[in-house]
N, C-alpha and C positions, 0 to 999 in steps of 0.2 A: 139300451145300456148293455144287455146281454149279448146282442149282436156284436157290439164293439169289443166286448170282453172276449168273445170267441175268436174274433179276428186277431186280437193280440196274442192269444195262445196258439193260433195256427201259424203265426209269423214269428220266426226265430228272433229277428231283431226286435220285434215288439215285445217278446217275452223277456229278452235281455234288458230292454229299457224298463220294463215293469220291475224286474228284480233289482236293477240299479236304483230305481226310485224308492223301492221299499227299504233297501239297505241304507240309503241316505236318510230316509225318514226315521228309521229306528236308531241310527247312529246319532242323529241330532236330538232325538228324544232322550237317549241315554246321557248324552253330554249335558242337556238341560237338567236332567234329574240329578246328576253328580254335582253340578253347580248349585242347584237348589239345596241339596242335603249338606254339602260341605262348605258352600259359600266361598267367598273370596278372602283375601288376606288384608282386610281393612282398606279396600279400594285398590289394592295391588293385584296384579295377576299372580297366580301361583301355579305349581305343578299340576294341580287338579283342575284349574279352570283355564289353562292356556291351550292354545291350538297348536302347540309345538309337536313335532314328531320325534320320538325317542325310540331307538332300536338297540336292544341288547343282543350282541352277537356271541353265542356260546360255542357253536360248532366250529371245527377247524375250517370247513368250507366257508362259512359266513365271515370268519375272521380274515381269511385270505381274500375274499371278495371285497371286504371293506378296505383292507390295506391296498389292494390293487386300484381302487378308486382314489384312495388317498394319495397314491404316487403320482396321479395326474394333476393334483392341486398345486398351486403356487403359494397359497395362503391357507393355513389351518389354525383352528383354535384347539388348545390342548389343556386338559385337566387330568391330574394323576393322583391316585391314592394307593396306599399300601394296605392290604388286608391284614387285620390283626391276627386272625386265626391261621393265616398262611403267609409266613414271612417270605417265601420264595415266589410270591404272586403280586403283581401290580394290576390295578384297575385303571384303564385309560379311556377317556372320553374325548372324542374328536368331533369337530364341527367344521364344515367348509361351505355350508349353505345356510341361508336364513331360516331360523326356526327348526333346524334339524340337528340331531345329535346322535352319535353312534358310539357304543361302548364295547370294548373288548377287554378280556383279562389276559395277562401275559404271565406264564410260568417260565422260570429259568430253564426248565427241562425241555421246553418246546422249542427246539432249535430252529425249526422251519419258520415259525411265526416270529421268533426273536430276530432271525436274520433279515426278514422282510422289513420289520420295524426299524432295525438298525440302519438298513440302507435308506429308508425313508428319512429318518431323523438326521442322517449325515449329509443329506443333499444341501449344497451351498446356496441353491436358488430358492430354498424354502423359507418362507416367513412364518414364524410361529407366534401366535397371539395367546396370551394367558394371563391369569391373575396369580400374583405371588410366584413368579417363575423361579425365584431362588429356591423355594421349597420343591418345585417340580424338578429342577435340575439335580437336587440332592437325591431325590428318589430315583431318577434315571441313572445317576452315577453308581448307586448301589447295584445296578444291573449292568454296569459297564456300557451304558448308552449315553450319547452326547448329542446335543443339537449343534450342528456346525453352521447352519444358516443364520439369518437375522432373526431377531425376536423382539416383541413389543410386550411390555408388562403393564397391564391396566392398573395395578396397584401403585406402581411408581408414577404413572401418568396422573392418577387421581391425586396423589400427594403433591405433585408439581402444580396442578390446576387449583386444588383446594387444600392448602397445607393445614388449615385450621379444623377441617372435618375429620371424623373417624374414617379410617381407610379399610375397614373390614369389607368382606365380600357382600354381605347383606346390604349394608349402607350404600355401596356403589351401585348395586342392582336396583335398589329402590330409587335412588337419586337420578340415575341416567336411563334406566330401562322400564321404570314403572312396574317392576317385577320383584316379588318377595320370595326368595328361595326358602324352602323349609329345612333349615339347618339342624333342627331337632329331630329330624326323621332318622329312624334306625337304619334305613337303607342308604349306605354310602354310595351305591350305584346311582340311585335317584339323584342325590345331592351332586354327584360328580357330573351327571348328564345335564343338570339344570344350568 
């Protein structure tokens, strides 16, 4: 056993493999611990027990990189909220890949990020998916932003398919995605990214 271990440490690829294995082991251990402590949401997946990837982009560089990747997409999902404490700031969450969500904040004074976002949303070949897009459009119009491409509103679709059910976000997520968003959470960023 010691001889095998010394071979691993003398070989760079073996050492890298050992480190990757250890990181994976501890990551899975932490995930199991969080699931054990916080549990699920009555059989539904939640923010704490999902295997989704959430990235909050705060630096100008990370916002620009996120927007540059967004510009290559033909279909995106969008969720927007307005910060209560900062009237001149929007929180935007985007998704274009399964189980991944990216968050950026937009301030009116940040003309460079604003310009890139405006050019993205004004693309006529862009399909925007979202929930309660009427509300999203109102928030965008406060910033003189407009979606010029096509869009699909999940809330309207849910109403058309099941007119007798409740059409709120949580009910739709539980019914179709087996997912229960934590809408009581204080972090609007987390709720937006779910």
